ROMARBA-742978 format. One record per residue: residue number from 1; x, y, z of N, C-alpha, C in turn. Coordinates in steps of 0.1 Angstrom, whole numbers, plus 5000, padded with zeros to 4 digits. Example, Ala and Ser with C-alpha at 12.3 -4.5 7.8 and 13.67 -1.06 7.14 Angstrom:
<nodes>
 seq n.east n.north n.up ca.east ca.north ca.up c.east c.north c.up
   1   5132    4943 5078    5123     4955  5078   5132    4967 5078
   2   5128    4978 5071    5137     4989  5071   5129    5000 5079
</nodes>
This chain:
<nodes>
 seq n.east n.north n.up ca.east ca.north ca.up c.east c.north c.up
   1   8625    6844 6035    8624     6834  6047   8640    6833 6048
   2   8641    6831 6061    8656     6830  6068   8660    6817 6066
   3   8675    6815 6068    8683     6803  6068   8685    6801 6083
   4   8678    6788 6087    8677     6785  6102   8686    6771 6103
   5   8692    6764 6092    8700     6755  6094   8707    6752 6082
   6   8718    6746 6084    8729     6743  6074   8733    6729 6075
   7   8732    6722 6061    8738     6712  6058   8753    6714 6053
   8   8765    6709 6056    8773     6710  6051   8781    6697 6045
   9   8784    6695 6033    8789     6681  6030   8804    6686 6025
  10   8815    6678 6032    8831     6680  6030   8836    6669 6020
  11   8840    6671 6008    8843     6663  6004   8860    6661 5999
  12   8866    6650 6000    8881     6649  5993   8879    6646 5980
  13   8883    6655 5968    8885     6654  5956   8895    6659 5948
  14   8901    6647 5944    8914     6652  5937   8915    6661 5924
  15   8923    6669 5923    8923     6678  5913   8919    6673 5897
  16   8922    6664 5895    8917     6654  5879   8901    6653 5879
  17   8896    6651 5892    8882     6650  5891   8873    6666 5896
  18   8879    6674 5897    8871     6685  5904   8861    6690 5891
  19   8868    6689 5883    8858     6696  5870   8845    6687 5870
  20   8845    6676 5872    8834     6663  5871   8825    6668 5883
  21   8830    6670 5894    8824     6672  5905   8814    6686 5905
  22   8825    6696 5900    8816     6711  5897   8805    6708 5890
  23   8806    6701 5879    8795     6699  5867   8781    6694 5874
  24   8785    6684 5886    8773     6678  5892   8767    6688 5902
  25   8773    6700 5907    8772     6713  5916   8760    6718 5905
  26   8764    6718 5897    8762     6733  5887   8744    6726 5879
  27   8747    6713 5879    8736     6706  5873   8722    6703 5879
  28   8726    6702 5895    8716     6701  5902   8713    6712 5914
  29   8721    6723 5911    8720     6732  5921   8706    6739 5917
  30   8698    6743 5904    8683     6748  5907   8676    6740 5908
  31   8675    6726 5906    8665     6719  5909   8664    6714 5925
  32   8675    6715 5934    8677     6715  5946   8666    6727 5950
  33   8673    6741 5947    8666     6750  5951   8651    6752 5949
  34   8647    6748 5937    8634     6744  5933   8621    6734 5934
  35   8629    6724 5940    8619     6712  5944   8626    6706 5958
  36   8634    6710 5966    8636     6705  5978   8630    6711 5990
  37   8620    6706 5999    8614     6712  6007   8623    6722 6016
  38   8619    6732 6019    8628     6741  6027   8640    6749 6023
  39   8642    6741 6010    8658     6747  6006   8657    6761 6003
  40   8668    6770 6008    8669     6783  6004   8684    6787 5998
  41   8693    6781 6000    8707     6784  5995   8716    6770 5993
  42   8723    6772 5984    8733     6762  5978   8746    6768 5976
  43   8758    6766 5981    8769     6776  5976   8779    6762 5975
  44   8792    6764 5965    8800     6758  5966   8813    6762 5969
  45   8821    6757 5977    8832     6763  5985   8844    6756 5978
  46   8854    6760 5977    8867     6749  5971   8880    6757 5979
  47   8887    6747 5983    8899     6748  5990   8908    6739 5983
  48   8924    6737 5980    8931     6729  5979   8928    6716 5987
  49   8925    6715 6000    8924     6702  6005   8909    6696 6005
  50   8901    6702 6001    8884     6698  5998   8879    6705 5994
  51   8866    6701 5987    8854     6709  5984   8844    6710 5991
  52   8835    6717 5996    8825     6720  6004   8813    6723 5998
  53   8801    6720 6000    8788     6725  5994   8779    6729 6009
  54   8777    6740 6008    8768     6745  6023   8755    6744 6014
  55   8743    6739 6022    8732     6742  6020   8722    6749 6032
  56   8718    6759 6027    8710     6765  6038   8696    6761 6036
  57   8687    6758 6052    8675     6752  6047   8667    6763 6057
  58   8653    6762 6057    8646     6766  6067   8644    6763 6079
  59   8646    6751 6084    8647     6740  6093   8652    6729 6095
  60   8661    6726 6106    8670     6714  6106   8659    6703 6100
  61   8647    6701 6105    8639     6689  6099   8642    6686 6083
  62   8639    6697 6073    8643     6698  6061   8656    6697 6057
  63   8668    6700 6065    8681     6699  6062   8683    6681 6063
  64   8678    6676 6074    8682     6663  6074   8672    6653 6063
  65   8666    6660 6059    8653     6651  6053   8657    6651 6037
  66   8665    6661 6036    8669     6662  6018   8682    6651 6016
  67   8690    6645 6025    8697     6633  6024   8689    6619 6021
  68   8672    6621 6024    8666     6610  6020   8660    6612 6006
  69   8660    6621 6000    8653     6623  5987   8658    6617 5974
  70   8651    6615 5966    8656     6610  5954   8668    6619 5945
  71   8664    6634 5947    8676     6640  5940   8689    6638 5948
  72   8687    6637 5959    8704     6636  5968   8707    6621 5964
  73   8700    6612 5964    8706     6596  5962   8710    6592 5948
  74   8699    6595 5941    8699     6592  5928   8708    6600 5918
  75   8708    6613 5923    8713     6623  5913   8725    6628 5917
  76   8725    6633 5928    8739     6644  5931   8750    6634 5939
  77   8744    6624 5947    8751     6616  5955   8760    6606 5945
  78   8752    6599 5938    8755     6587  5923   8766    6595 5920
  79   8762    6608 5912    8770     6615  5903   8783    6619 5909
  80   8785    6624 5923    8798     6626  5927   8805    6614 5934
  81   8801    6606 5937    8805     6593  5943   8821    6590 5934
  82   8821    6585 5920    8832     6583  5914   8844    6595 5915
  83   8838    6608 5919    8849     6619  5923   8855    6618 5935
  84   8848    6610 5946    8854     6609  5955   8866    6605 5961
  85   8879    6608 5968    8888     6602  5970   8888    6598 5986
  86   8878    6599 5996    8875     6591  6005   8858    6599 6009
  87   8853    6591 6017    8838     6591  6023   8838    6604 6024
  88   8826    6613 6022    8822     6627  6026   8822    6628 6042
  89   8824    6638 6045    8822     6647  6060   8807    6652 6059
  90   8796    6646 6066    8784     6652  6068   8781    6661 6077
  91   8775    6674 6079    8777     6679  6093   8764    6686 6091
  92   8757    6689 6100    8743     6699  6101   8747    6708 6113
  93   8741    6720 6113    8743     6734  6120   8727    6740 6122
  94   8725    6745 6134    8717     6751  6138   8718    6766 6134
  95   8712    6776 6133    8718     6790  6130   8712    6795 6145
  96   8718    6800 6150    8718     6810  6166   8711    6822 6165
</nodes>
């Protein structure tokens, strides 16, 4: 199946909190791929100024629906929230 939509979450995370954030990513990457409807890919991008997680989905509908799942709200977001230096920037993209 091809990626047709992306969810990008950009987070400002201070250096001392980055290992905790990476642990959350690693703990929930496979459950995301195995259990979230339409999930195809998930990548962690690290820059000096921020950390980004790029999620690939089979449709925009599934990309937006992920933010309403228990996995996102009860596990991923709650695990990451203590590491944030600011609120995350959440963006959606259609693949042309």
